[in-house]
Structure formats: structure tokens, C-alpha cells
N, C-alpha and C positions, 0 to 999 in steps of 0.2 A: 465436427469442428477440427479444423486443422491447428498445428502448433502456432503458427502466427495469428490465427485468428483468436485462439485462447489468449494468448499474450496480450492482444488488443482488447479484448473484452475485460480479462483482469485488470489491466492497467486502468481501464475507465472506471470500472468497479471500485478500485483503490482511491481514484480522485473523487468520486462521487460519495464514497463513504466518507471520506476526510471532510468533504464540503457539509455532508447532511448531518453525520454524528459529531463532528469536531475531534475525532480521533481516527487512528489508523485501524484497518480490520485486521483482526488476527488471522493466523493461518487456518485455524478451525472455523471460523467465520466464513472465510472466503471458500474453503471447501464445501461447507454446507451450502453457501449462495450457488455454486456452480456444480453440485452434485458430483463432486469429485473427491477423491483421497487427499488427506494432508500430505502424502508422499507426492502426489501429482503437484500439488499447489507449491509445495517447496521447490520442486524441480523449475517450476514456471517462474517464482520468485528469484531464485538463482540465476536463471537466464536473463530476467530483466535486470538484475543486478549486473550481470556481465556485460548488458548493453548500456549501462549508466542510467537506467530508467528508475530504477530504486536503490536505496542504500540500505542494506540489512544488517542488524545487529549481530555481532560476531559469533555470540554464543548461542542464542536461540534461532537465529536467521528470520526472524521476524522483521517487519518493516520498522525501520528507522527513519528514512526519508523518502519522500516521493515530491521531488522538487516542484514547488516551493515549499511544500508543507514538511513538517518534522513532527514526529511522535514524541520526541523528548524536546522538553523545554529549553530552547536556546534563548538569546538576548532579546529576541524580536517577537512581538505579539501582533498579528493582524486582526483588527475589528471591523466588522461590517454590519451595520445594525445590531441584532442581538446575537450574531454569530462571531465566534472567534477561533483562531487557528494560531499554531506556533509555526513560524516561517523560517527560512534560512536565508 
């Protein structure tokens, strides 16, 4: 899997996780899902942040936002049936 393919797969994983679990996947969860090290996943998260796909928390570099989803409660909540998400 090349770098761009991994970026795309990871991006899709993040969105699917947000929708199915109602929360952001952690770096550790993502590493387990992709059978990669946390260092590799952090690198890809940083690359996606540079491309404005993700916004990362400054201290931990965990995901803060993957538009339109937010890991931290803002003023907006999206509700669809039984599912609920924070949105930007």
C-alpha cells in the first residue's frame, strides 16, 4: 500500500468510525485497525492535517476535527435517527 493509498484508506476509516461509533478513532485504535505502528499513523495524521483533511489537537496530535465532524463538542449537534454527532 503506497502513501496516498494509505492516506485515502485512513481518511475513509476515520469518517466511517465517526459515523458508526459516534466518536473519533484514537491513534492506537487506528494503528490496530491498519496493523501499523502508532508512529506511522501519527505521520499519516500529520500529512492529512497539512492537506487540511484533518485538524489535530495541538498537544496529543489526536484528531480534533474531520470536517464536518468534531471530536470536541461545539455548539452544533447533528441528529439522524438514533445517531448523534458533533459538527462544525
